[in-house]
N, C-alpha and C positions, 0 to 999 in steps of 0.2 A: 466424461465421467458423469454418471447420473447417480442421484441419491434417491432411495425409496425409504429413507429414514422416517419412521412413524413420528407423528407430532409436528410435521412441517406445517407452518401456518397457512399455506395456500395450496390449492390443488396443482397437480402436475409435478413431474420430476424436476429436481434441481439439476441443472447442467452447468458444469464448469468448463470453460473453453477459452482459447486465445481469442481476444477481441480483435477488432479491426481498427485501423486508424480512423475510419469514418464513424465508428461507434463511440469514439471518445466524446463526440458532441452530446451523446445520449446520457452521459453520466454527470452532467453539470450539476443537477440538483443534489445528487449524492455527494459530489465533491464539495460543493458549497456548504451543505449541512455538516459534513465532516469537519471542515475548518472553522465553521461558526461555533461548533460544540467544543473545540479544543481550547485549552487555557494557554494559548501561546502569547508571548510578549511581542506580538506583531499585529499591526492593523493591516488587513488585506486591502489593496486598492480595489476600486469598483470593477476593474477589468481583470482581476486576478485569474479567474478561470481561463479567459481568453489568452492571457499571457502564458499560462500553463500549457494550453493547447499548442501554442506556437513553439514552446520548448520541446514538446513531445513528438509532434507529427513528422518533422524532417528526418528524424533518426529512428522512426518507428520500425520495430522488428529487428533492428540491428543494435541500437544502443538504448532504446526505450521499449518497454513491454507493457502490455495490458492484458489481464485476464478478467473475464466477466463470469458472474454467477447469474444464471437466468432461470426463472420459474414461471411457468404459464406464459411464456413469450415476453416476459418483462425482465429487464436487468435489475436484480435486487442486491447486487454487490459487485465490487471490482477490486482488483489489485493492480497498482501501477508500479513500475520499477525502472531502473536505469542500469546501464553498464558503464563503469568508469575504470580508469587505470590507477592502480596502486602506485605510490611513489617508488622510485627505484630503491631507496633506502629501506623499504619494506618488501623488497623482492620484485617489484614491478608486477606485471601481469594484470589480468582483468578481475574486477570485483563487482558483484551485483549489489545494488542498493534498492531496497523497497521503500518507495516514497509515500504511497498511500495504500491503505487497506480499509475499505469502506463497505459496510453492510447495512441495509435497511433495518431499522430497529426491530420490526416484527420477525426478521430472519436471524437475528443474533442468537447466540447460544444454541444453534442448530448445526454447527460444524461448517458453516459456509466459509468463514475466514480461514479455518484450518485447511479446508480443501483448496482454497485459493493459494495459500502458502505452499502446500505440497506440490501443487501444479507448477508454481513458479520455480520451485527448487528443481523439478525435473527439467524445465526449460533451461535454467542456468547450467545444470550438469551437462545437458546435451550440447551446450555451446562452450564447453570446456572451462566453465567458471566454477571454481572450487570454494569461494568465500562469498557469502551474502550478508550484508549488514542491513539493519533497520533501526529506527528510533520508535520508542513507545513512550507516551506521556507517563510521568512518574506516578500519577494518581490512578492510572488505568491498569489496575491489578489483574482484572480478568484477561485483558489482552496480553499482559506480560506472562501470565500463567499459561495461556494457550500457546503463545510463541515458544516458550521454553519446552512445552510438551512435544513440539515437533522438531526440537534440536537447536533452536536459537539459544545462545548463552549470553548472560550479561558480561560485558567486557569493560565498559566505562560509562560514566555519567556525562551527559552533555550539559555544560554549565554556560549560562548566558549572562552577559553584562549588557546593560543599556545605559546610554548617557543620561537618561532621565530618571534612573533609579535613585532613591534617596542616598544609598550608600556611595554613589559616585561623587557626591559633593563633600566627602570627608576631607 
């Protein structure tokens, strides 16, 4: 899929395509920037990306997916996802889960994340998966709005408790 959308910040057409397991190594900086900019109640270990790679590569193309956005020969965004089994009490079957959607800052608000999402939905449908889930940070209203514009719907809040939070000592 190529974009000739006017106003793209760099020369060349934007291409959205399925990535390869080997290209996962190329998205390290984007992946790290993504998690360093999130307000998660988690401290990533120094080898977090390497651990993520170990979790992605063995099941690549079957239970893990990666789509890249490339412009001018450079990867400027990616989407990673997984396939998991729903519990039998929810009907069983396979469910997609989008784990990361990362886009270089200069390419944001140019439809890159939207195109990555739509491409992943096509992949999931082709593999018989009828439900896809994702998490978005509460303060990231732009991502929430964009995700809802392509059909994702809010279903629940993810609430987090940590043993070191002041409320846990009551």
